[in-house]
Kinemage of the C-alpha trace (Angstrom):
@kinemage 1
@onewidth
@group {chain A} dominant
@subgroup {mainchain}
@vectorlist {calphas} color= white
{ca unk a 1} P 114.704 125.593 174.225
{ca unk a 2} L 116.421 123.718 171.748
{ca unk a 3} L 114.061 121.720 169.666
{ca unk a 4} L 113.755 118.163 167.896
{ca unk a 5} L 113.503 116.418 165.088
{ca unk a 6} L 111.157 113.953 164.712
{ca unk a 7} L 112.830 110.378 164.750
{ca unk a 8} L 111.964 109.823 160.973
{ca unk a 9} L 113.110 113.531 159.465
{ca unk a 10} L 116.344 112.940 161.631
{ca unk a 11} L 116.731 108.906 159.327
{ca unk a 12} L 116.202 111.265 156.383
{ca unk a 13} L 118.718 114.059 157.049
{ca unk a 14} L 120.997 111.093 158.103
{ca unk a 15} L 121.534 109.806 155.106
{ca unk a 16} L 120.719 112.889 152.704
{ca unk a 17} L 124.201 114.298 154.782
{ca unk a 18} L 125.578 110.802 154.527
{ca unk a 19} L 125.022 110.775 150.348
{ca unk a 20} L 125.993 114.741 150.639
{ca unk a 21} L 129.046 113.278 151.711
{ca unk a 22} L 129.775 110.649 149.919
{ca unk a 23} L 129.609 113.606 146.759
{ca unk a 24} L 131.778 115.415 147.791
{ca unk a 25} L 134.640 113.110 148.166
{ca unk a 26} L 136.713 111.508 150.231
{ca unk a 27} L 139.341 114.954 149.237
{ca unk a 28} L 137.068 117.321 150.118
{ca unk a 29} L 135.136 115.405 153.085
{ca unk a 30} L 136.441 117.367 155.903
{ca unk a 31} L 135.926 121.082 154.233
{ca unk a 32} L 132.162 120.195 153.717
{ca unk a 33} L 131.754 119.171 157.057
{ca unk a 34} L 132.843 122.307 158.331
{ca unk a 35} L 131.138 124.759 155.512
{ca unk a 36} L 128.336 122.580 156.334
{ca unk a 37} L 128.809 123.280 159.540
{ca unk a 38} L 129.078 127.434 159.420
{ca unk a 39} L 126.633 127.492 157.289
{ca unk a 40} L 124.704 125.629 159.977
{ca unk a 41} L 125.616 127.940 163.349
{ca unk a 42} L 124.364 130.357 161.265
{ca unk a 43} L 120.898 129.469 160.914
{ca unk a 44} L 121.177 128.195 165.154
{ca unk a 45} L 122.685 132.027 165.600
{ca unk a 46} L 123.552 132.001 169.053
{ca unk a 47} L 128.031 130.568 169.406
{ca unk a 48} L 127.391 129.479 173.019
{ca unk a 49} L 125.191 127.141 172.009
{ca unk a 50} L 126.901 125.761 168.330
{ca unk a 51} L 130.083 125.557 170.704
{ca unk a 52} L 128.583 123.472 172.913
{ca unk a 53} L 126.905 120.841 170.166
{ca unk a 54} L 130.770 121.314 168.663
{ca unk a 55} L 131.999 119.816 172.533
{ca unk a 56} L 128.283 116.967 172.223
{ca unk a 57} L 129.768 116.288 168.998
{ca unk a 58} L 133.169 115.092 169.981
{ca unk a 59} L 131.760 113.589 173.296
{ca unk a 60} L 132.379 109.463 173.103
{ca unk a 61} L 132.810 110.170 169.199
{ca unk a 62} L 133.312 106.564 168.243
{ca unk a 63} L 135.618 105.160 165.839
{ca unk a 64} L 134.273 104.580 162.421
{ca unk a 65} L 132.757 100.770 161.847
{ca unk a 66} L 132.402 99.917 158.264
{ca unk a 67} L 135.334 102.097 156.570
{ca unk a 68} L 138.816 99.244 156.996
{ca unk a 69} L 141.884 100.737 158.305
{ca unk a 70} L 145.191 99.318 157.144
{ca unk a 71} L 145.756 97.277 160.229
{ca unk a 72} L 142.207 94.771 159.250
{ca unk a 73} L 143.643 94.302 155.362
{ca unk a 74} L 145.143 91.539 154.635
């Protein structure tokens, strides 16, 4: 069974993650996220669950809504 976080903890962790991504900076964002994922995978300790989490994260991944793209700038 997979443990779930209470909504308040999820919100706090989301904000902390967003802040850490900002601190890493745009040039190191992908590297930071890959390193974070690897550290969390090690905590989970189950390759199948980690692979499922990767698939779940990609499933219906939305386009960024707060970022401006070159097509939308005037």
